[in-house]
C-alpha positions in Angstrom: 8.3 27.3 7.3 8.3 29.3 10.6 7.3 32.5 8.7 4.5 30.6 7.1 3.2 29.4 10.5 3.5 33.0 11.8 1.5 34.3 8.9 -1.1 31.6 9.3 -1.8 32.6 12.9 -2.7 36.0 11.7 -5.6 34.5 9.7 -8.5 33.8 12.2 -9.9 30.8 10.3 -6.5 29.2 9.9 -5.6 29.9 13.5 -8.8 28.0 14.6 -7.9 25.1 12.3 -4.4 24.8 13.6 -5.5 25.0 17.3 -8.3 22.5 16.7 -5.8 20.1 15.1 -3.4 20.5 18.0 -6.2 19.8 20.4 -7.2 16.6 18.7 -3.6 15.5 18.5 -3.3 16.1 22.3 -6.4 13.9 22.9 -4.8 11.2 20.8 -1.5 11.3 22.7 -3.3 11.2 26.0 -5.1 8.0 24.9 -1.8 6.4 23.9 -1.0 6.3 27.6 -4.2 4.6 28.8 -3.4 0.9 29.2 -5.6 -2.0 28.2 -6.8 -3.9 31.3 -5.3 -7.3 32.1 -1.9 -6.6 30.6 1.5 -7.3 32.3 3.3 -4.3 30.8 6.7 -5.0 32.4 7.0 -8.4 30.9 5.7 -7.2 27.6 8.2 -4.3 27.3 11.1 -6.6 28.3 10.1 -9.1 25.6 9.7 -6.5 22.9 13.1 -5.0 23.7 14.7 -8.3 22.8 12.4 -9.0 19.8 13.7 -9.1 16.2 10.3 -8.7 14.7 10.8 -5.8 12.3 7.1 -5.4 11.4 6.1 -5.4 15.0 8.8 -2.8 15.7 7.6 -0.7 12.8 3.9 -0.8 14.0 5.1 0.1 17.5 6.9 3.1 15.9 3.9 4.4 13.9 1.7 3.9 16.9 4.0 6.1 19.1 5.0 3.3 21.4 1.4 2.3 22.0 2.1 -1.4 21.3 5.0 -1.5 23.7 2.8 0.1 26.4 -0.2 -1.9 25.0 -2.5 1.1 25.3 -6.0 1.4 23.9 -4.5 2.9 20.7 -2.1 0.0 20.3 -3.3 -0.7 16.7 -3.3 2.9 15.8 -4.6 3.6 12.2 -2.9 0.4 10.8 -6.2 -1.3 10.0 -7.4 1.7 8.1 -4.1 2.0 6.2 -4.3 -1.7 5.3 -7.9 -1.4 4.2 -7.1 1.7 2.0 -4.3 -0.2 0.3 -6.5 -3.3 -0.3 -9.4 -1.3 -1.6 -7.1 0.7 -3.9 -5.7 -2.5 -5.4 -9.1 -4.0 -5.7 -10.2 -0.9 -7.7 -8.1 -2.2 -10.5 -9.3 -5.8 -10.3 -13.0 -5.2 -9.7 -14.9 -3.3 -12.5 -17.6 -2.0 -10.1 -15.0 -0.3 -7.9 -13.2 1.0 -10.9 -16.4 2.6 -12.2 -17.0 4.1 -8.8 -13.6 5.7 -8.9 -14.6 7.5 -12.1 -17.9 8.9 -10.7 -16.4 11.9 -8.9 -17.4 12.9 -5.4 -20.3 10.4 -5.0 -18.1 7.5 -6.1 -15.3 8.6 -3.8 -17.8 8.6 -0.8 -18.9 5.1 -1.6 -15.3 3.8 -1.9 -14.5 5.6 1.4 -17.5 3.8 3.0 -16.3 0.4 1.8 -12.8 1.3 3.1 -14.2 2.1 6.6 -16.1 -1.2 6.7 -13.1 -3.1 5.6 -11.0 -1.3 8.2 -13.5 -2.5 10.9 -13.2 -6.1 9.8 -9.4 -5.9 9.6 -9.4 -4.2 13.0 -11.2 -7.2 14.6 -8.8 -9.7 12.9 -5.8 -7.7 13.8 -7.0 -7.2 17.4 -7.2 -11.0 17.9 -3.8 -11.4 16.2 -2.3 -8.8 18.4 -3.7 -10.6 21.5 -2.1 -13.8 20.4 1.3 -12.2 19.7 1.3 -10.3 23.1 0.2 -13.6 24.8 3.2 -15.4 23.3 5.5 -12.6 24.6 4.0 -13.3 28.1 2.2 -9.9 28.4 -1.3 -11.2 29.1 -2.1 -11.5 32.8 -5.6 -12.9 32.4 -6.5 -15.4 29.7 -10.2 -15.7 30.5 -12.8 -15.4 27.7 -14.2 -12.2 29.2 -10.8 -10.6 29.2 -10.0 -11.7 25.7 -13.3 -10.2 24.5 -12.6 -7.0 26.4 -9.1 -6.7 24.8 -10.4 -7.3 21.3 -13.4 -4.9 21.8 -11.1 -2.2 23.3 -8.5 -2.4 20.5 -11.1 -2.5 17.7 -13.2 0.4 19.1 -10.2 2.6 19.7 -8.9 2.0 16.1 -12.3 2.9 14.7 -12.3 6.1 16.9 -8.9 7.0 15.5 -10.2 6.5 11.9 -13.0 9.0 12.8 -10.5 11.3 14.5 -8.4 11.4 11.3 -11.4 12.3 9.2 -12.3 15.1 11.6 -8.8 16.5 11.3 -8.9 16.3 7.5 -12.2 18.1 7.3 -12.1 20.6 10.1 -8.3 20.7 10.8 -5.2 21.1 8.7 -3.7 18.5 6.4 -4.4 14.8 6.1 -5.6 13.6 9.5 -4.4 9.9 9.3 -0.9 11.0 8.0 -0.6 13.6 10.8 -1.4 11.0 13.5 1.4 8.8 12.2 3.7 11.8 11.9 3.1 12.8 15.6 3.6 9.2 16.7 7.0 9.1 15.0 8.0 12.5 16.5 7.0 11.3 19.9 9.5 8.4 19.7 12.5 10.7 19.2 13.1 11.4 22.9 13.1 7.7 23.6 15.5 7.1 20.7 17.8 9.9 22.1 17.6 8.3 25.5 18.6 4.9 24.1 21.6 6.4 22.4 22.6 8.2 25.6 22.3 5.0 27.7 24.5 3.2 25.2 27.1 6.0 25.5 26.9 5.9 29.3 27.3 2.1 29.4 30.4 2.4 27.2 28.9 0.3 24.4 29.5 3.2 21.9 31.8 6.2 22.0 31.4 9.8 21.1 32.8 9.3 17.6 30.2 6.6 16.8 27.4 8.9 18.0 28.7 11.7 15.8 28.9 9.4 12.8 25.4 8.1 13.5 24.0 11.6 13.6 25.8 12.6 10.4 24.4 9.5 8.6 21.0 10.4 9.9 21.3 14.0 8.6 22.5 12.8 5.2 19.5 10.5 5.0 17.1 13.3 5.9 18.7 15.6 3.2 18.6 12.8 0.6 14.9 12.1 1.4 14.0 15.8 1.2 15.8 16.1 -2.2 14.2 13.0 -3.6 10.8 13.9 -2.3 11.0 17.2 -4.2 12.4 15.6 -7.4 10.0 14.7 -10.1 10.0 13.6 -13.8 7.7 15.8 -15.9 6.1 14.8 -19.2 5.2 17.8 -21.3 1.6 17.8 -22.7 0.5 20.2 -25.4 -3.2 21.1 -25.6 -4.6 22.4 -28.9 -6.6 25.6 -29.2 -10.4 25.2 -29.4 -13.5 27.3 -29.8 -16.4 27.0 -27.3 -19.4 29.1 -28.3 -18.2 32.6 -29.0 -15.0 32.1 -27.0 -11.6 31.1 -28.4 -9.1 29.3 -26.2 -5.5 29.4 -27.2 -3.4 26.3 -27.1 -1.4 25.8 -23.9 1.4 23.6 -22.5 1.2 21.7 -19.3 3.0 18.7 -17.8 2.3 15.4 -15.9 4.6 15.2 -12.8 5.8 11.8 -11.5 7.3 12.1 -8.0 10.4 9.9 -7.4 9.2 8.8 -3.9 5.5 8.6 -4.5 5.4 4.8 -4.0 8.4 4.5 -1.6 6.6 4.2 1.7 3.9 1.7 0.3 6.7 -0.4 -1.3 8.6 -0.6 2.0 5.5 -1.5 4.0 4.6 -4.2 1.4 8.1 -5.7 1.5 8.3 -5.5 5.2 4.9 -7.3 5.5 6.0 -10.1 3.1 9.3 -10.6 5.0 7.8 -10.5 8.4 4.6 -12.5 7.8 6.2 -16.0 7.8 8.1 -15.2 11.0 5.0 -13.8 12.6 3.0 -16.9 11.8 5.9 -19.1 13.0 5.7 -17.4 16.4 2.3 -19.0 16.9 4.0 -22.4 17.1 7.5 -21.5 18.4 8.5 -25.1 19.1 7.7 -26.5 15.7 10.8 -27.4 13.6 9.6 -25.4 10.6 9.1 -22.4 12.9 12.6 -22.7 14.3 13.9 -23.0 10.7 12.1 -19.8 9.6 13.1 -17.8 12.7 16.7 -18.9 13.3 17.6 -20.8 10.2 21.1 -20.2 8.8 19.9 -19.8 5.3 16.4 -18.5 6.1 15.6 -15.3 4.1 13.3 -14.2 7.0 16.1 -14.1 9.6 17.2 -10.4 10.0 20.7 -11.5 11.1 21.2 -13.4 7.8 22.9 -11.8 4.8 20.2 -13.1 2.5 17.5 -11.0 4.3 18.6 -7.5 3.0 19.0 -8.9 -0.5 15.5 -10.4 -0.7 14.2 -7.3 1.1 15.8 -5.0 -1.5 14.4 -6.9 -4.4 10.9 -6.8 -2.9 11.0 -3.1 -2.3 12.0 -2.4 -6.0 9.3 -4.8 -7.3 6.5 -3.4 -5.1 7.6 0.2 -6.1 7.2 -0.7 -9.8 4.0 -2.8 -9.2 2.2 -0.1 -7.2 3.1 2.6 -9.6 1.7 0.6 -12.5 -1.5 -0.1 -10.6 -2.2 3.4 -9.4 -1.2 5.6 -12.3 -2.8 3.5 -15.2 -0.9 4.7 -18.3 -3.7 3.6 -20.7 -6.3 5.7 -18.8 -3.9 8.7 -18.7 -3.3 8.4 -22.5 -7.1 8.3 -23.1 -7.7 11.3 -20.9 -5.1 13.3 -22.7 -6.7 12.4 -26.0 -10.1 13.4 -24.8 -8.8 16.8 -23.7 -7.4 17.5 -27.2 -3.9 17.1 -25.8 -0.8 15.3 -27.0 2.8 14.6 -26.0 5.2 16.3 -28.4 6.8 13.7 -30.7 4.5 10.9 -29.6 1.4 9.7 -31.5 -1.9 9.6 -29.5 -3.4 6.3 -28.3 -1.3 3.2 -27.6 2.1 4.9 -28.4 1.3 7.6 -25.7 0.3 4.9 -23.2 3.5 3.0 -24.0 5.6 6.1 -23.6 4.0 7.0 -20.3 4.5 3.4 -19.0 8.2 3.5 -20.0 8.8 6.7 -18.1 6.8 5.5 -15.2 8.8 2.2 -15.0 12.1 4.2 -15.0 10.8 6.5 -12.2 9.5 3.6 -10.2 12.7 1.7 -10.4 14.8 4.7 -9.5 12.5 5.5 -6.6 12.5 1.8 -5.6 16.3 1.7 -5.5 16.3 4.9 -3.3 13.6 3.4 -1.1 15.8 0.2 -0.8 18.8 2.2 0.4 16.6 4.0 2.9 15.0 0.8 4.1 18.1 -1.4 4.2 20.4 1.2 6.0 18.7 0.7 9.4 18.9 -3.1 9.1 22.7 -2.9 8.3 23.2 -0.5 11.1 21.5 -2.8 13.6 23.3 -5.9 12.4 26.8 -4.5 12.1 27.0 -1.7 14.8 26.2 -1.4 18.4 23.1 0.8 17.7 20.7 -2.0 18.5 17.0 -1.4 19.3 17.1 2.0 17.7 13.6 2.3 16.1 14.2 5.6 14.3 15.0 4.4 10.8 14.7 5.3 7.1 11.0 4.5 6.7 10.1 6.9 9.5 12.2 9.6 7.8 10.3 9.1 4.6 7.0 9.4 6.3 8.0 12.4 8.3 9.3 14.3 5.3 6.4 13.5 3.1 3.8 14.4 5.7 5.6 17.6 6.7 5.9 18.8 3.1 2.3 17.9 2.4 1.0 19.8 5.4 3.2 22.8 4.6 1.8 22.8 1.0 -1.7 22.7 2.4 -1.0 25.6 4.7 0.5 27.6 1.9 -2.4 26.9 -0.4 -4.9 28.0 2.3 -2.9 31.3 2.6 -2.9 31.9 -1.1 -6.6 31.2 -1.4 -7.3 33.9 1.2 -5.0 36.3 -0.7 -2.9 36.9 2.4 -0.5 39.6 1.2 1.9 39.0 4.1 2.6 35.6 2.7 2.6 36.6 -1.0 5.3 39.2 -0.3 
């Protein structure tokens, strides 16, 4: 990887792209330290340190600690991510959106426009929800109407700015802009995580052996995630030879790759949202008996300290992994495209048998990927519940995101070098 970066800096165009990307990331990180006015940051940080809200902790992680500091970038790109997921799911349910997805570049631009508009609406809703949550934690110093409007306006505008910043990085920089912003935020939390472990060691809460075991488990998880991210199930497709005008094209063999962890991150986010949503709503009325039952109930599946929580969480991750794979890959459409391209899967008849075969393979891959995602997602929960490593935000989901984004960015960089026929890289 280092040699690839070294070679990239020898290409003027790539060097400009990399430096431009780093500049925009620096702007983003500077904005993460500008606080929203009217916030009591000390009380807010103290409350969040003792909070068991997993979803809020995850959003704080992917925002680079911006929620904990309640900076102008507190919501990060979360509204855009939620809007993208919703529009992608609606593409299957709404025929008009499905038709747009098949119209090439123009259709993609229209869907992107709808996604941005939906992100703006979700941003306003999430900004108000964030205000209520932070208010319940005692972090709002001024509850006047003007201050509430200012907080919502600041959070929504900043989130929209980050959506634009991600698009600029994608077009003029290197890699997927939104993914890189999340990646940088997770990386920025590593020093704080190391400091938390060090303070636990100094306080005598943990010993050196526990620290070493924790690091070894972390390394094993990273290696496992890298291995599974590179693993894929390939379906061989044979294309028949054909004649176009005076040219003859020989038959060729290709394959359809299904990555083992392609739906892992989305499945974990869905499951985390479902498990945290009732508890988040209950915090609006903390004194109600139903809220107390949901938050601290002995048999409540939404209580992270309960043994039922990881079981339900695991089942949801596997289900959403399968569901999202079925929705996004569309076996019937894939079978139709193979048939239209004069292709076939060896040993499988065209049409419905091909779609059924692809669906069968896809289900197996999704379940295996879902089980792996479950292990990755549940491990941090078990560590926090049964060890002294409490309030350690660096978990399995962040490893998945970091590995996937790093590999995607590296592939983008390598493809840029190959396109420019850079011999230093090819050698």
